[in-house]
C-alpha positions as CSV (number, residue, x, y, z in Angstrom):
1,X,0.0,0.0,0.0
2,X,3.0,2.3,0.2
3,X,3.8,3.7,-3.3
4,X,7.4,3.2,-4.4
5,X,7.8,7.0,-5.0
6,X,6.8,7.8,-1.5
7,X,9.7,8.8,0.8
8,X,8.9,7.9,4.4
9,X,11.9,9.9,5.6
10,X,10.0,13.2,4.9
11,X,7.6,12.4,7.7
12,X,8.6,12.8,11.3
13,X,7.7,9.4,12.7
14,X,7.5,8.8,16.4
15,X,9.3,6.1,18.3
16,X,8.2,2.6,17.1
17,X,6.0,4.1,14.5
18,X,5.7,2.4,11.1
19,X,4.0,3.6,8.0
20,X,1.3,1.1,7.0
21,X,-0.5,2.8,4.1
22,X,-0.3,5.9,2.0
23,X,-3.4,6.9,0.1
24,X,-3.8,9.3,-2.8
25,X,-6.9,10.1,-4.7
26,X,-8.0,7.9,-7.6
27,X,-6.6,8.8,-11.1
28,X,-10.1,9.4,-12.3
29,X,-10.4,12.4,-9.9
30,X,-7.4,13.9,-11.6
31,X,-8.8,13.1,-15.0
32,X,-12.1,14.9,-14.2
33,X,-10.2,17.9,-12.9
34,X,-7.9,18.3,-15.8
35,X,-10.2,17.4,-18.7
36,X,-12.0,20.8,-19.0
37,X,-8.7,22.6,-19.1
38,X,-7.3,20.2,-21.6
39,X,-10.3,20.9,-23.9
40,X,-9.7,24.6,-23.4
41,X,-6.0,23.9,-24.3
42,X,-6.8,22.4,-27.7
43,X,-9.7,24.7,-28.4
44,X,-7.6,27.2,-30.4
45,X,-6.5,24.4,-32.8
46,X,-10.1,23.5,-33.4
47,X,-11.1,27.1,-34.0
48,X,-8.2,27.7,-36.3
49,X,-9.1,24.7,-38.4
50,X,-12.5,26.3,-39.2
51,X,-11.2,29.8,-39.9
52,X,-9.7,30.3,-43.3
53,X,-6.4,32.1,-43.3
54,X,-6.9,33.6,-46.8
55,X,-7.1,37.3,-46.7
56,X,-5.6,37.8,-43.3
57,X,-2.5,39.9,-43.0
58,X,0.7,38.5,-41.6
59,X,0.5,41.0,-38.7
60,X,-3.0,39.7,-37.8
61,X,-1.7,36.1,-38.0
62,X,1.3,36.9,-35.8
63,X,-1.1,38.5,-33.2
64,X,-3.4,35.5,-33.3
65,X,-0.5,33.1,-32.8
66,X,0.8,35.3,-29.9
67,X,-2.5,35.2,-28.1
68,X,-3.0,31.5,-28.8
69,X,0.5,30.8,-27.3
70,X,-0.4,32.9,-24.2
71,X,-3.7,31.0,-23.9
72,X,-2.0,27.6,-24.1
73,X,0.6,28.6,-21.6
74,X,-2.0,29.6,-19.1
75,X,-3.9,26.4,-19.6
76,X,-0.7,24.3,-19.1
77,X,0.0,26.2,-15.9
78,X,-3.5,25.4,-14.6
79,X,-3.1,21.8,-15.6
80,X,0.2,21.4,-13.8
81,X,-1.1,23.2,-10.7
82,X,-4.0,20.8,-10.6
83,X,-1.6,17.8,-10.9
84,X,0.7,19.2,-8.2
85,X,-2.2,19.7,-5.7
86,X,-3.4,16.1,-6.6
87,X,0.0,14.6,-6.1
88,X,0.7,16.4,-2.8
89,X,-2.7,15.6,-1.2
90,X,-2.2,12.4,0.7
91,X,-3.2,10.4,3.8
92,X,-0.6,8.5,5.7
93,X,-1.7,5.7,8.0
94,X,0.8,4.5,10.6
95,X,0.4,2.1,13.5
96,X,-0.1,5.1,15.9
97,X,-1.9,7.8,13.9
98,X,-3.5,9.0,10.7
99,X,-2.0,12.1,9.0
100,X,-4.2,14.0,6.5
101,X,-2.0,16.1,4.4
102,X,-4.3,18.3,2.3
103,X,-2.8,20.5,-0.3
104,X,-5.3,23.3,-0.8
105,X,-3.3,25.2,-3.4
106,X,0.3,25.6,-4.4
107,X,1.3,27.5,-1.3
108,X,-1.4,26.4,1.2
109,X,-1.2,23.0,3.0
110,X,-3.2,21.8,5.9
111,X,-2.0,18.9,8.0
112,X,-4.3,17.1,10.5
113,X,-3.1,14.3,12.7
114,X,-5.6,11.9,14.3
115,X,-4.3,9.5,17.0
116,X,-5.2,5.9,16.3
117,X,-6.3,5.3,19.9
118,X,-9.1,8.0,19.6
119,X,-10.6,6.6,16.3
120,X,-14.3,5.8,17.0
121,X,-15.8,5.3,13.5
122,X,-14.6,4.8,10.0
123,X,-17.1,5.1,7.1
124,X,-16.9,4.5,3.4
125,X,-19.2,6.1,0.9
126,X,-19.3,4.8,-2.7
127,X,-22.0,6.8,-4.6
128,X,-22.6,6.8,-8.3
129,X,-21.8,4.7,-11.3
130,X,-18.2,5.9,-11.8
131,X,-17.3,5.3,-8.2
132,X,-18.9,1.8,-8.3
133,X,-17.2,0.6,-11.5
134,X,-13.8,2.3,-10.9
135,X,-13.8,1.2,-7.2
136,X,-13.2,4.5,-5.5
137,X,-15.0,6.5,-2.9
138,X,-14.9,8.7,0.2
139,X,-13.3,7.6,3.5
140,X,-14.4,9.4,6.7
141,X,-12.7,9.0,10.1
142,X,-14.4,10.2,13.3
143,X,-12.5,10.4,16.6
144,X,-13.7,10.5,20.2
145,X,-14.9,13.8,21.7
146,X,-15.5,15.9,18.6
147,X,-19.0,14.8,17.6
148,X,-18.4,15.0,13.9
149,X,-16.3,13.8,11.0
150,X,-12.7,14.8,11.8
151,X,-11.1,13.9,8.5
152,X,-12.2,12.7,5.1
153,X,-10.5,12.0,1.9
154,X,-12.6,12.1,-1.3
155,X,-12.0,9.7,-4.2
156,X,-9.5,7.2,-2.9
157,X,-9.1,3.8,-4.6
158,X,-10.5,0.9,-2.7
159,X,-11.8,2.7,0.3
160,X,-13.1,-0.5,2.0
161,X,-9.6,-1.9,2.1
162,X,-8.2,1.3,3.7
163,X,-11.1,1.3,6.2
164,X,-10.2,-2.3,7.1
165,X,-6.6,-1.3,7.6
166,X,-7.6,1.5,10.0
167,X,-10.0,-0.6,11.9
168,X,-7.4,-3.4,12.3
169,X,-4.9,-0.9,13.7
170,X,-7.4,0.6,16.1
171,X,-8.3,-3.0,17.4
172,X,-4.6,-3.7,17.8
173,X,-4.1,-0.6,19.9
174,X,-7.3,-1.1,22.0
175,X,-6.5,-4.8,22.6
176,X,-2.8,-4.3,23.3
177,X,-1.6,-5.5,26.7
178,X,-0.7,-2.6,29.0
179,X,2.6,-2.6,30.7
180,X,2.7,-1.4,34.3
């Protein structure tokens, strides 16, 4: 469950803490986010195919090419920003805690840490035809004392497996023998 590209040395692990699982959003979430901007990226080519260039001066053509290049550059920057936010938005499950690292934008990151011994409920929501067939969904973790959902990750692959991992870890912690 730990991707090969994930470097566990970048996370400050506590004593005897081991990374069990690293979750990222499903690839289809990235696809849905990028697709409108990709269409806008190729739109100038489609428009230019239907506009005859006969009778247009070379200055007008150069101006059009300049604005098309600027348009495409902006669309590429948006696409790479979406990918960066997608790539840096992760959940890390260890044997002692759950870390929700949510990349809100390029320079805005929110990190939540939930102790595994306070986890009370783990829910999985798989709603819709795409989520059912592509096997992704939303995972919600609720801890003691807050009265609400403390953390959720939308669009993770195989959320039931991740729920089972978290529940197994909470059972191990709650059933561990205490040392006097």
